[in-house]
C-alpha positions, 0 to 999 in steps of 0.5 A: 499499499502506498501512502502519499505523505511528503517525507520531511514535510514542515508543519506550518499550521494546526487547527481544531474545532468542536461543535454540538451536533444539535446546533448544526441540526437546528440550523439546518432545520431552521434555515434549510437550503439557504444554510446548506448552500452557504456552508456545504458543497453539493458533494458534502450534502449528498454524502451526509444525507445518504447517512442514516443519521446525517447531522453528526456528519454535517457537524464533523464537516462544519468542524473541519472547515473551522479547523482548516480556517484556524490552521490558516489563521484566517478564519472564515471570511475574506480569504476563505469561504465555508465552501472553499473547504470540502471534505470527501472520503478517500480510498481508505475511507479517510477524510480528504480535503478538497480546496476551491480556487480561493483555498488553493490560492491561499495555500500557494500564498503561504507555501502550503502543499497539503491539508490533512484533516481528522474527524470524529463524532458522537451522537452529541459532538463532532470535532476535527483537527487540521494540519497544513504541511509544506513540502520541503521540496516545493511540490505544487500547492493544492494537494490536499489529504 
């Protein structure tokens, strides 16, 4: 099995977030499609709604977006939108981050080559940890994990 982690990479940012699942559930129930479209990509919505209990999955992705924005030290706003960060499943069922154009430009601006994220959730809480990595060999930015 081949795992693509740059050897000797340099950690340039770490972020974490935790959120109550019922907070996200209430926001979705109260604001519906408007909230969903503002926060989640279509791919994320499709994945979460395919789950028997979608709200912990939505909450974990919300936490991931916050964690990534904290790793960049920008927060969500001027340099990064909610939908700039999209979480999907990889070949080993690991969470992978896909950045939009705005996110990719931010990665280039700070010389980041990879975004790693780890998600966890229970019935009540979801959390995420994100790490930004710079490949010391100068690999192209935008490769997210």
